[in-house]
TORKOL-4160 file (C-alpha; in steps of 0.2 Angstrom, whole numbers, padded with zeros to 4 digits, m for minus):
189
<pt num="1" X="0000" Y="0000" Z="0000"/>
<pt num="2" X="0006" Y="0017" Z="m0005"/>
<pt num="3" X="0013" Y="0027" Z="0011"/>
<pt num="4" X="0006" Y="0043" Z="0015"/>
<pt num="5" X="0019" Y="0058" Z="0018"/>
<pt num="6" X="0027" Y="0058" Z="0035"/>
<pt num="7" X="0019" Y="0069" Z="0049"/>
<pt num="8" X="0001" Y="0068" Z="0041"/>
<pt num="9" X="m0013" Y="0070" Z="0053"/>
<pt num="10" X="m0022" Y="0054" Z="0057"/>
<pt num="11" X="m0038" Y="0060" Z="0048"/>
<pt num="12" X="m0029" Y="0066" Z="0033"/>
<pt num="13" X="m0019" Y="0048" Z="0033"/>
<pt num="14" X="m0035" Y="0040" Z="0033"/>
<pt num="15" X="m0041" Y="0050" Z="0018"/>
<pt num="16" X="m0024" Y="0047" Z="0008"/>
<pt num="17" X="m0027" Y="0028" Z="0011"/>
<pt num="18" X="m0045" Y="0028" Z="0006"/>
<pt num="19" X="m0041" Y="0037" Z="m0010"/>
<pt num="20" X="m0027" Y="0026" Z="m0015"/>
<pt num="21" X="m0038" Y="0011" Z="m0012"/>
<pt num="22" X="m0052" Y="0018" Z="m0021"/>
<pt num="23" X="m0043" Y="0023" Z="m0036"/>
<pt num="24" X="m0034" Y="0007" Z="m0036"/>
<pt num="25" X="m0052" Y="m0002" Z="m0037"/>
<pt num="26" X="m0058" Y="0013" Z="m0051"/>
<pt num="27" X="m0042" Y="0011" Z="m0062"/>
<pt num="28" X="m0045" Y="m0008" Z="m0062"/>
<pt num="29" X="m0063" Y="m0007" Z="m0065"/>
<pt num="30" X="m0062" Y="0008" Z="m0079"/>
<pt num="31" X="m0045" Y="0011" Z="m0083"/>
<pt num="32" X="m0032" Y="0024" Z="m0078"/>
<pt num="33" X="m0044" Y="0037" Z="m0086"/>
<pt num="34" X="m0057" Y="0034" Z="m0073"/>
<pt num="35" X="m0066" Y="0049" Z="m0066"/>
<pt num="36" X="m0056" Y="0057" Z="m0052"/>
<pt num="37" X="m0072" Y="0064" Z="m0045"/>
<pt num="38" X="m0079" Y="0047" Z="m0044"/>
<pt num="39" X="m0063" Y="0042" Z="m0035"/>
<pt num="40" X="m0066" Y="0055" Z="m0023"/>
<pt num="41" X="m0085" Y="0051" Z="m0020"/>
<pt num="42" X="m0081" Y="0032" Z="m0017"/>
<pt num="43" X="m0067" Y="0037" Z="m0004"/>
<pt num="44" X="m0081" Y="0048" Z="0004"/>
<pt num="45" X="m0071" Y="0064" Z="0001"/>
<pt num="46" X="m0073" Y="0079" Z="m0009"/>
<pt num="47" X="m0062" Y="0083" Z="m0025"/>
<pt num="48" X="m0054" Y="0097" Z="m0016"/>
<pt num="49" X="m0046" Y="0083" Z="m0004"/>
<pt num="50" X="m0041" Y="0072" Z="m0019"/>
<pt num="51" X="m0031" Y="0086" Z="m0026"/>
<pt num="52" X="m0024" Y="0092" Z="m0010"/>
<pt num="53" X="m0016" Y="0074" Z="m0009"/>
<pt num="54" X="m0013" Y="0071" Z="m0027"/>
<pt num="55" X="m0011" Y="0088" Z="m0036"/>
<pt num="56" X="m0015" Y="0078" Z="m0053"/>
<pt num="57" X="m0019" Y="0061" Z="m0060"/>
<pt num="58" X="m0001" Y="0055" Z="m0062"/>
<pt num="59" X="0003" Y="0059" Z="m0044"/>
<pt num="60" X="m0013" Y="0047" Z="m0040"/>
<pt num="61" X="m0006" Y="0034" Z="m0052"/>
<pt num="62" X="0011" Y="0036" Z="m0045"/>
<pt num="63" X="0003" Y="0032" Z="m0027"/>
<pt num="64" X="m0008" Y="0018" Z="m0034"/>
<pt num="65" X="0006" Y="0008" Z="m0043"/>
<pt num="66" X="0019" Y="0009" Z="m0028"/>
<pt num="67" X="0017" Y="m0008" Z="m0023"/>
<pt num="68" X="0020" Y="m0015" Z="m0040"/>
<pt num="69" X="0034" Y="m0004" Z="m0044"/>
<pt num="70" X="0042" Y="m0011" Z="m0028"/>
<pt num="71" X="0040" Y="m0028" Z="m0033"/>
<pt num="72" X="0048" Y="m0024" Z="m0050"/>
<pt num="73" X="0063" Y="m0017" Z="m0041"/>
<pt num="74" X="0063" Y="m0032" Z="m0030"/>
<pt num="75" X="0062" Y="m0045" Z="m0044"/>
<pt num="76" X="0076" Y="m0035" Z="m0053"/>
<pt num="77" X="0088" Y="m0036" Z="m0038"/>
<pt num="78" X="0085" Y="m0053" Z="m0036"/>
<pt num="79" X="0088" Y="m0056" Z="m0055"/>
<pt num="80" X="0105" Y="m0047" Z="m0055"/>
<pt num="81" X="0112" Y="m0063" Z="m0046"/>
<pt num="82" X="0105" Y="m0076" Z="m0058"/>
<pt num="83" X="0119" Y="m0085" Z="m0069"/>
<pt num="84" X="0110" Y="m0080" Z="m0086"/>
<pt num="85" X="0110" Y="m0061" Z="m0089"/>
<pt num="86" X="0099" Y="m0062" Z="m0104"/>
<pt num="87" X="0087" Y="m0074" Z="m0096"/>
<pt num="88" X="0086" Y="m0061" Z="m0081"/>
<pt num="89" X="0082" Y="m0047" Z="m0093"/>
<pt num="90" X="0070" Y="m0056" Z="m0102"/>
<pt num="91" X="0061" Y="m0062" Z="m0086"/>
<pt num="92" X="0062" Y="m0044" Z="m0079"/>
<pt num="93" X="0054" Y="m0038" Z="m0096"/>
<pt num="94" X="0040" Y="m0049" Z="m0096"/>
<pt num="95" X="0036" Y="m0043" Z="m0078"/>
<pt num="96" X="0036" Y="m0026" Z="m0085"/>
<pt num="97" X="0024" Y="m0030" Z="m0099"/>
<pt num="98" X="0012" Y="m0039" Z="m0087"/>
<pt num="99" X="0014" Y="m0024" Z="m0074"/>
<pt num="100" X="0010" Y="m0012" Z="m0089"/>
<pt num="101" X="m0004" Y="m0022" Z="m0095"/>
<pt num="102" X="m0013" Y="m0023" Z="m0077"/>
<pt num="103" X="m0024" Y="m0007" Z="m0079"/>
<pt num="104" X="m0032" Y="m0001" Z="m0095"/>
<pt num="105" X="m0022" Y="0014" Z="m0099"/>
<pt num="106" X="m0007" Y="0011" Z="m0089"/>
<pt num="107" X="0004" Y="0008" Z="m0104"/>
<pt num="108" X="0001" Y="0024" Z="m0112"/>
<pt num="109" X="0004" Y="0033" Z="m0095"/>
<pt num="110" X="0019" Y="0025" Z="m0093"/>
<pt num="111" X="0025" Y="0029" Z="m0112"/>
<pt num="112" X="0021" Y="0047" Z="m0109"/>
<pt num="113" X="0032" Y="0049" Z="m0095"/>
<pt num="114" X="0046" Y="0038" Z="m0101"/>
<pt num="115" X="0057" Y="0054" Z="m0105"/>
<pt num="116" X="0048" Y="0066" Z="m0093"/>
<pt num="117" X="0057" Y="0067" Z="m0076"/>
<pt num="118" X="0045" Y="0081" Z="m0071"/>
<pt num="119" X="0030" Y="0071" Z="m0069"/>
<pt num="120" X="0023" Y="0063" Z="m0053"/>
<pt num="121" X="0023" Y="0047" Z="m0062"/>
<pt num="122" X="0041" Y="0049" Z="m0065"/>
<pt num="123" X="0044" Y="0044" Z="m0047"/>
<pt num="124" X="0040" Y="0027" Z="m0053"/>
<pt num="125" X="0048" Y="0027" Z="m0070"/>
<pt num="126" X="0066" Y="0034" Z="m0063"/>
<pt num="127" X="0070" Y="0018" Z="m0053"/>
<pt num="128" X="0061" Y="0007" Z="m0066"/>
<pt num="129" X="0073" Y="0014" Z="m0078"/>
<pt num="130" X="0088" Y="0011" Z="m0066"/>
<pt num="131" X="0084" Y="m0006" Z="m0061"/>
<pt num="132" X="0082" Y="m0011" Z="m0079"/>
<pt num="133" X="0098" Y="m0002" Z="m0085"/>
<pt num="134" X="0107" Y="m0014" Z="m0073"/>
<pt num="135" X="0100" Y="m0029" Z="m0080"/>
<pt num="136" X="0103" Y="m0023" Z="m0098"/>
<pt num="137" X="0121" Y="m0018" Z="m0093"/>
<pt num="138" X="0124" Y="m0034" Z="m0087"/>
<pt num="139" X="0117" Y="m0043" Z="m0103"/>
<pt num="140" X="0127" Y="m0032" Z="m0113"/>
<pt num="141" X="0144" Y="m0036" Z="m0104"/>
<pt num="142" X="0140" Y="m0054" Z="m0106"/>
<pt num="143" X="0139" Y="m0051" Z="m0125"/>
<pt num="144" X="0119" Y="m0057" Z="m0125"/>
<pt num="145" X="0113" Y="m0040" Z="m0131"/>
<pt num="146" X="0121" Y="m0029" Z="m0142"/>
<pt num="147" X="0129" Y="m0012" Z="m0137"/>
<pt num="148" X="0119" Y="0004" Z="m0140"/>
<pt num="149" X="0103" Y="m0003" Z="m0135"/>
<pt num="150" X="0096" Y="0010" Z="m0122"/>
<pt num="151" X="0085" Y="0005" Z="m0107"/>
<pt num="152" X="0074" Y="0020" Z="m0112"/>
<pt num="153" X="0070" Y="0012" Z="m0129"/>
<pt num="154" X="0068" Y="m0004" Z="m0123"/>
<pt num="155" X="0056" Y="0001" Z="m0109"/>
<pt num="156" X="0046" Y="0011" Z="m0123"/>
<pt num="157" X="0044" Y="m0005" Z="m0133"/>
<pt num="158" X="0038" Y="m0015" Z="m0118"/>
<pt num="159" X="0025" Y="m0002" Z="m0115"/>
<pt num="160" X="0021" Y="m0002" Z="m0133"/>
<pt num="161" X="0019" Y="m0022" Z="m0132"/>
<pt num="162" X="0008" Y="m0019" Z="m0116"/>
<pt num="163" X="m0002" Y="m0007" Z="m0125"/>
<pt num="164" X="m0004" Y="m0018" Z="m0142"/>
<pt num="165" X="m0009" Y="m0032" Z="m0130"/>
<pt num="166" X="m0022" Y="m0021" Z="m0121"/>
<pt num="167" X="m0030" Y="m0016" Z="m0139"/>
<pt num="168" X="m0031" Y="m0034" Z="m0144"/>
<pt num="169" X="m0038" Y="m0044" Z="m0129"/>
<pt num="170" X="m0043" Y="m0058" Z="m0141"/>
<pt num="171" X="m0026" Y="m0062" Z="m0144"/>
<pt num="172" X="m0018" Y="m0068" Z="m0127"/>
<pt num="173" X="m0002" Y="m0075" Z="m0134"/>
<pt num="174" X="0002" Y="m0057" Z="m0144"/>
<pt num="175" X="0012" Y="m0049" Z="m0129"/>
<pt num="176" X="0024" Y="m0064" Z="m0128"/>
<pt num="177" X="0025" Y="m0065" Z="m0147"/>
<pt num="178" X="0029" Y="m0046" Z="m0149"/>
<pt num="179" X="0042" Y="m0048" Z="m0134"/>
<pt num="180" X="0051" Y="m0063" Z="m0142"/>
<pt num="181" X="0052" Y="m0053" Z="m0159"/>
<pt num="182" X="0058" Y="m0038" Z="m0150"/>
<pt num="183" X="0071" Y="m0048" Z="m0140"/>
<pt num="184" X="0077" Y="m0057" Z="m0156"/>
<pt num="185" X="0082" Y="m0039" Z="m0162"/>
<pt num="186" X="0093" Y="m0036" Z="m0146"/>
<pt num="187" X="0103" Y="m0049" Z="m0149"/>
<pt num="188" X="0122" Y="m0044" Z="m0156"/>
<pt num="189" X="0124" Y="m0046" Z="m0175"/>
């Protein structure tokens, strides 16, 4: 669960936690474009309270996805110790595609902040870039991935794959096939 800022009054902390919980539910039901007014109403607070805690949609998205990002960061650290650097990178990229596909619209939001360090959602994307960058560098050092591949480009591709899968729900194997095609292009020539 997303942690409210330190020093927050008990009633404000409860509002923060309810807003995150209700946003998670609303995003799961209707996607990341769900009405913020509805989120506030479901949490039993006014829209002004929502905006006091989360000045924009990206700030709320960041809080909602904090746990998933934590899981991805933990997984990347675990994979850094595996004997196969390329397999570790592939495993982590699959987890990224799964994460980006959890909520309708999340892949699009993540793509939009890939190069934007000013967005509140960048609080999620910055650590993800670092974690993925470490796995990518290890695979490149092992000669399994060609030099010149940047983690920002690779993350954009994984978000695009998640978006394509979201837009094609009748083809459950699409994301895996597209990821496989992408990975073939990463191999040294």
